[in-house]
C-alpha positions in Angstrom: -7.8 6.3 -3.4 -3.7 4.8 -4.2 -2.6 6.2 -7.4 1.1 5.0 -8.6 3.9 7.6 -9.1 6.2 5.3 -10.6 6.3 3.1 -13.5 7.4 0.3 -10.9 4.5 1.5 -8.7 2.0 0.8 -11.3 3.5 -2.6 -12.4 3.4 -3.4 -8.8 -0.5 -2.9 -9.2 -0.6 -5.2 -12.0 -0.9 -1.9 -14.6 -3.5 -0.3 -12.7 -4.1 3.5 -12.8 -5.6 3.7 -9.0 -7.0 1.5 -6.6 -10.3 2.9 -4.6 -10.2 2.4 -1.0 -13.7 1.0 0.0 -13.0 -0.5 3.2 -10.9 0.1 6.7 -8.9 -1.0 7.4 -7.2 -1.0 3.8 -4.5 -3.5 4.2 -1.0 -3.4 1.9 1.6 -5.9 1.4 3.8 -7.8 -1.0 2.4 -10.7 -3.5 3.6 -13.9 -1.8 3.1 -15.7 -4.9 -0.3 -16.6 -4.9 -1.7 -14.7 -8.1 -0.7 -15.2 -11.4 2.6 -14.1 -12.4 2.2 -10.3 -13.7 -1.0 -9.7 -12.1 -1.7 -7.9 -9.1 -4.3 -9.4 -6.4 -6.5 -6.2 -5.8 -9.4 -6.7 -3.5 -10.7 -3.0 -2.6 -13.5 -4.6 -0.4 -15.9 -5.3 -2.8 -17.9 -8.7 -2.6 -16.7 -10.3 -5.3 -13.1 -8.7 -4.8 -10.2 -11.0 -6.3 -7.8 -10.7 -3.3 -6.3 -13.7 -2.5 -4.4 -13.1 0.8 -6.6 -13.0 3.8 -4.2 -10.4 5.1 -4.0 -7.7 2.6 -6.7 -6.0 0.4 -3.9 -5.1 -2.1 -0.8 -7.7 -2.9 1.7 -5.4 -4.5 4.2 -7.3 -7.2 7.6 -6.7 -6.3 10.4 -6.9 -9.4 12.5 -9.9 -9.0 16.0 -8.8 -9.3 15.9 -5.8 -7.0 16.2 -5.4 -3.4 12.9 -6.2 -1.1 11.1 -3.0 -0.2 7.7 -4.7 0.6 6.7 -6.8 3.5 4.0 -9.2 3.2 2.2 -7.2 5.6 3.5 -3.6 4.7 1.0 -1.2 6.2 -2.7 -0.3 6.8 -4.5 2.9 6.2 -7.0 3.5 8.9 -10.0 6.1 9.4 -11.1 7.4 12.5 -13.4 10.4 13.1 -13.3 11.6 9.4 -9.4 11.5 9.5 -6.7 9.1 7.8 -4.1 7.5 9.4 -1.4 5.3 7.8 -0.1 2.4 10.0 3.0 0.3 9.5 2.4 -3.5 10.1 5.9 -4.0 11.8 7.3 -4.1 8.1 11.2 -4.6 7.8 12.0 -1.0 5.6 9.2 0.8 6.8 7.1 3.5 5.1 8.0 7.3 4.1 5.0 9.6 4.4 5.5 13.0 2.6 9.3 12.6 3.8 8.3 11.4 7.4 9.5 7.7 8.2 7.2 5.3 9.8 8.0 1.9 11.2 10.8 -0.2 10.4 13.1 -2.7 11.9 9.7 -4.4 12.4 8.6 -1.6 14.9 5.5 -0.3 13.6 4.0 3.3 13.7 1.3 5.7 12.9 1.2 8.9 11.1 -1.9 11.1 9.8 -2.5 10.8 6.1 -3.9 14.1 4.1 -5.1 14.6 0.8 -2.0 14.7 -1.8 0.4 12.6 0.8 3.4 10.8 -0.9 3.4 7.2 0.7 6.7 5.7 -0.3 6.7 1.8 0.4 10.0 0.8 2.2 13.4 2.9 2.1 13.7 6.3 0.5 15.8 4.2 -2.2 12.4 2.3 -3.2 10.6 3.0 -6.1 7.3 2.1 -4.9 5.8 5.3 -4.4 2.1 6.3 -4.4 -0.3 9.3 -4.1 -2.9 9.2 -1.1 -6.1 10.8 -2.7 -9.3 11.1 -0.4 -12.3 11.0 -2.7 -15.9 12.5 -1.8 -17.0 9.3 -1.0 -14.1 8.1 1.3 -14.8 11.6 3.7 
């Protein structure tokens, strides 16, 4: 599950307090304007999901007027042999996992995720911060 740690992250999720991760890879990117203003597109893998982007399971809404931190195809969470990994999908600004920079400059990258890790989408100045949590049915 992803839980927002800042008001900006909560707004980027359309006000959601958490996003369950129901399928892998779980792809996250910027909303590109295909959703209604003020709402996030969250398709957490359910058959009736509201996802509007075939490239993302969650489309984050970036507040206009701020520097862009979220790429349209930013990162994915993958599961292999009971372990979780964050894979930067060639984003411009990269992703920070508990203080370690992953990707950026469209290079991609990968890091193991552990229960409780903080994920910052973009640079260290980004306010899009989330907590990764492993729920019992995800492990």
